[in-house]
Backbone as CSV, one residue per row, in Angstrom:
resi,resn,N_x,N_y,N_z,CA_x,CA_y,CA_z,C_x,C_y,C_z
1,MET,4.107,62.441,-8.611,5.187,60.868,-8.322,4.789,60.340,-7.177
2,HIS,4.423,59.212,-7.196,3.891,58.471,-5.750,4.940,58.112,-4.799
3,SER,5.168,58.236,-3.492,6.230,58.072,-3.294,5.963,56.895,-2.159
4,LEU,7.179,55.533,-2.291,6.466,54.307,-1.862,7.373,54.758,-0.092
5,ASN,6.492,54.109,1.133,6.557,54.552,2.314,6.536,52.924,2.380
6,ILE,7.868,52.740,3.241,8.023,51.450,3.446,7.987,51.077,4.663
7,PHE,7.875,51.622,5.169,7.340,51.767,7.001,5.899,52.123,7.364
8,SER,5.046,51.814,6.010,3.554,51.762,6.296,3.190,50.149,7.450
9,HIS,1.935,50.705,8.061,1.841,49.787,8.708,1.432,48.241,7.841
10,GLU,0.852,48.453,7.109,0.286,46.949,6.215,2.148,46.542,5.254
11,PHE,2.890,47.426,4.934,4.191,46.666,5.283,4.862,45.919,6.238
12,VAL,4.449,46.218,7.470,4.810,46.277,8.953,4.615,44.685,9.401
13,VAL,2.814,44.840,8.777,2.318,43.761,9.076,2.546,42.471,8.484
14,ALA,2.643,42.827,6.954,3.144,41.509,6.310,4.970,41.060,5.979
15,VAL,5.592,42.205,6.810,7.134,41.271,7.238,6.954,40.766,8.830
16,SER,5.814,40.937,9.350,6.059,40.418,10.637,5.064,38.940,10.476
17,PHE,4.469,39.139,9.427,3.357,37.841,9.505,4.918,36.133,8.433
18,ILE,5.761,37.128,8.339,6.432,35.833,7.467,7.459,35.714,8.466
19,ALA,7.907,36.578,9.541,8.590,36.260,10.433,7.897,35.506,11.251
20,CYS,6.830,35.087,11.900,5.761,34.457,12.821,6.230,33.057,11.720
21,ILE,6.175,33.108,10.613,6.109,31.815,10.337,7.544,31.205,10.429
22,LEU,8.299,32.215,10.254,9.885,31.341,10.371,10.023,31.483,11.961
23,GLY,9.376,32.211,13.111,9.511,31.705,14.733,8.875,30.355,14.559
24,LEU,7.779,30.454,14.201,6.819,28.856,14.862,8.134,28.056,13.929
25,ALA,8.377,28.233,12.881,9.783,27.061,12.572,10.636,26.957,13.218
26,LEU,11.329,28.075,13.651,12.432,27.378,14.368,12.276,26.935,15.313
27,LEU,10.342,26.951,16.356,10.878,26.811,17.685,10.217,25.374,17.374
28,TRP,9.685,24.773,16.145,8.943,23.445,16.041,10.173,22.565,16.308
29,ASP,10.529,21.882,16.836,11.344,20.854,17.389,10.908,19.794,17.720
30,SER,11.516,18.368,17.509,10.722,16.918,17.543,11.412,16.892,19.115
31,LYS,11.156,15.233,19.748,10.960,15.281,21.574,12.080,15.132,21.692
32,GLN,12.957,16.715,22.656,13.579,16.902,22.904,13.703,16.583,24.678
33,GLN,14.511,16.146,25.216,14.324,16.376,26.647,14.668,17.490,27.096
34,LYS,13.634,18.451,28.044,13.290,20.024,28.620,12.257,19.263,29.697
35,ASN,13.136,20.947,31.068,12.909,20.466,32.155,11.195,21.389,31.651
36,ASP,10.084,21.521,32.822,9.293,22.527,32.710,9.159,23.654,32.379
37,LEU,10.763,24.552,33.123,10.476,25.633,33.381,11.218,25.727,31.511
38,GLU,11.599,25.544,30.983,11.940,25.682,29.464,10.586,25.185,28.563
39,GLU,10.174,24.454,28.746,8.701,23.796,28.416,7.668,25.594,28.237
40,THR,7.880,25.486,29.732,6.872,27.141,29.710,6.773,27.733,29.287
41,GLU,8.330,28.636,29.102,9.342,29.802,28.149,8.193,29.574,26.612
42,GLN,9.085,27.898,26.375,8.731,27.687,24.635,7.312,28.034,24.579
43,ILE,5.978,27.133,25.014,5.078,26.991,24.812,4.444,29.058,24.820
44,LEU,5.097,29.470,25.963,4.615,31.475,25.850,5.056,31.594,24.536
45,PHE,5.978,31.642,23.994,6.854,32.083,22.490,5.709,31.911,21.770
46,ARG,5.612,30.250,21.202,4.661,29.548,20.318,3.538,30.059,20.272
47,MET,2.862,30.869,21.922,1.488,31.317,21.740,1.704,32.309,20.706
48,SER,2.911,33.538,21.762,2.724,35.046,21.092,2.712,34.477,19.333
49,PHE,3.788,34.098,19.209,3.535,33.946,17.456,2.548,33.409,17.072
50,SER,1.843,32.479,17.916,0.489,32.108,17.030,-0.865,33.668,17.214
51,TYR,-0.481,33.833,18.375,-1.341,34.688,18.222,-1.313,35.557,17.083
52,TRP,0.161,36.526,17.314,-0.111,37.516,16.048,-0.043,37.083,14.293
53,LEU,0.401,35.705,14.329,0.262,35.071,13.472,-1.836,35.257,12.717
54,VAL,-2.253,35.142,13.945,-4.087,35.434,13.778,-3.952,37.519,13.317
55,TYR,-3.277,37.931,14.317,-3.576,39.208,14.050,-2.973,39.817,12.983
56,CYS,-1.916,39.170,12.032,-1.956,39.787,10.697,-2.818,39.534,9.520
57,THR,-2.889,37.605,9.518,-3.857,37.002,8.912,-5.382,38.084,8.756
58,ALA,-6.355,37.903,10.007,-7.450,38.956,10.314,-7.117,40.357,9.779
59,PHE,-6.267,40.655,9.813,-5.826,42.351,9.366,-5.829,42.693,7.790
60,GLY,-4.641,41.149,7.345,-4.611,41.580,5.594,-6.060,40.928,5.440
61,ILE,-7.208,40.124,5.801,-7.872,39.796,4.950,-9.364,40.784,4.999
62,GLY,-8.682,41.649,6.847,-10.229,42.929,6.547,-9.434,44.000,5.508
63,LYS,-7.997,43.701,4.782,-7.857,44.715,3.962,-8.775,44.522,2.806
64,ILE,-8.641,42.900,2.460,-9.343,42.645,1.193,-10.962,42.395,1.272
65,VAL,-11.193,42.399,1.950,-12.972,42.936,2.188,-13.647,43.510,1.417
66,LEU,-14.556,43.486,1.090,-15.451,44.671,0.785,-16.157,45.078,1.808
67,PRO,-16.252,46.369,1.689,-16.672,47.513,2.529,-18.163,47.029,3.164
68,GLU,-19.044,46.154,1.629,-20.068,45.984,2.100,-20.697,45.148,2.978
69,TRP,-19.733,44.213,2.812,-19.660,43.146,4.192,-19.500,43.490,5.581
70,GLU,-20.500,44.309,6.135,-19.759,44.784,7.483,-19.892,44.242,8.631
71,SER,-20.518,42.665,8.522,-20.975,41.230,9.886,-19.353,40.993,9.563
72,VAL,-18.652,40.302,8.113,-17.170,40.075,8.325,-16.407,40.959,8.527
73,LEU,-16.681,42.103,8.453,-15.665,43.220,8.535,-15.671,43.305,10.103
74,MET,-16.477,43.603,10.947,-16.080,43.890,12.336,-16.110,42.473,13.231
75,THR,-16.468,41.157,12.166,-16.071,39.974,13.135,-14.371,40.377,12.936
76,LEU,-13.478,40.395,11.732,-12.064,40.562,11.676,-11.845,42.018,12.749
77,ARG,-12.626,42.564,12.868,-11.372,43.495,13.837,-11.659,43.342,14.675
78,ILE,-13.198,42.707,15.279,-12.591,41.887,16.948,-11.997,41.077,17.246
79,THR,-11.907,40.207,16.107,-10.606,39.203,16.005,-9.106,39.919,16.197
80,THR,-8.705,40.612,15.733,-7.812,41.645,15.361,-7.720,42.186,17.051
81,ALA,-8.599,42.706,17.163,-8.556,43.050,18.684,-8.399,42.396,20.075
82,LEU,-8.746,41.338,19.938,-8.837,39.976,20.934,-6.947,39.730,20.942
83,SER,-6.599,39.399,19.310,-4.752,38.857,19.166,-4.229,39.888,19.359
84,TYR,-4.474,40.431,18.540,-3.193,41.672,19.659,-3.205,41.909,21.010
85,PHE,-4.500,41.603,21.866,-4.442,41.929,23.339,-3.419,40.483,23.886
86,LEU,-4.233,39.274,23.637,-3.548,37.690,23.703,-2.165,37.889,23.630
87,THR,-1.536,38.522,22.248,-0.128,38.722,21.935,0.438,39.545,22.586
88,PHE,0.499,40.681,23.595,0.484,41.586,24.171,0.976,40.929,25.376
89,SER,-0.773,39.944,26.456,-0.046,39.041,27.297,0.517,38.317,27.837
90,CYS,0.717,37.740,26.211,2.208,36.060,26.456,3.714,37.325,26.629
91,ILE,3.691,38.093,25.801,4.673,38.850,25.845,5.498,39.691,27.142
92,VAL,4.209,40.008,27.763,4.208,40.239,29.111,4.381,38.923,30.303
93,SER,3.727,38.015,29.890,4.359,37.063,30.630,5.431,36.537,30.732
94,LEU,6.051,36.954,29.604,7.844,35.896,29.524,8.361,36.465,30.715
95,PRO,8.654,37.576,31.198,9.670,38.178,31.632,9.000,38.044,33.163
96,LEU,7.783,38.123,33.573,6.895,37.941,34.517,7.451,36.278,35.168
97,HIS,6.638,35.664,33.660,7.435,34.027,34.331,9.271,33.582,34.662
98,LYS,9.576,34.267,33.852,11.280,34.275,34.636,11.488,34.807,35.895
99,PHE,10.813,36.316,36.580,11.425,36.575,37.289,10.555,35.947,38.771
100,ALA,8.773,34.732,38.251,8.842,34.317,39.553,9.940,33.042,39.403
101,VAL,10.044,32.360,38.566,10.687,31.072,38.653,12.473,31.684,39.358
102,HIS,12.773,32.876,38.806,14.229,33.286,39.535,14.081,33.526,41.103
103,ARG,12.286,34.092,41.755,12.485,34.244,42.768,12.214,32.703,43.433
104,VAL,11.522,31.713,42.799,11.715,30.254,43.614,12.699,29.551,43.625
105,GLU,13.520,29.774,43.019,14.691,29.297,43.101,15.815,29.962,44.059
106,GLU,15.988,31.040,44.669,16.433,31.762,46.049,16.068,31.523,47.256
């Protein structure tokens, strides 16, 4: 009997794909008045969701692509790696931005 592993990497990527779409939908708002600091935070959030969405899409396509298409598969692997690192840099930039703003206010 084959057991279902609900914590497999493919399942987590599929759930995070849906979460990214929901996160981008929540960040999508009409022209509200914001100061520069709030706008920068919102841009960093949008970038992190968008880059992770690219990662999830490239990862999913990489699982579907036939193994004979090595050039496409290599391009998808490079795309997943770059989007993973860009997502990481955006997530690291959020607290650094808050810290820099806090230091300026003091």
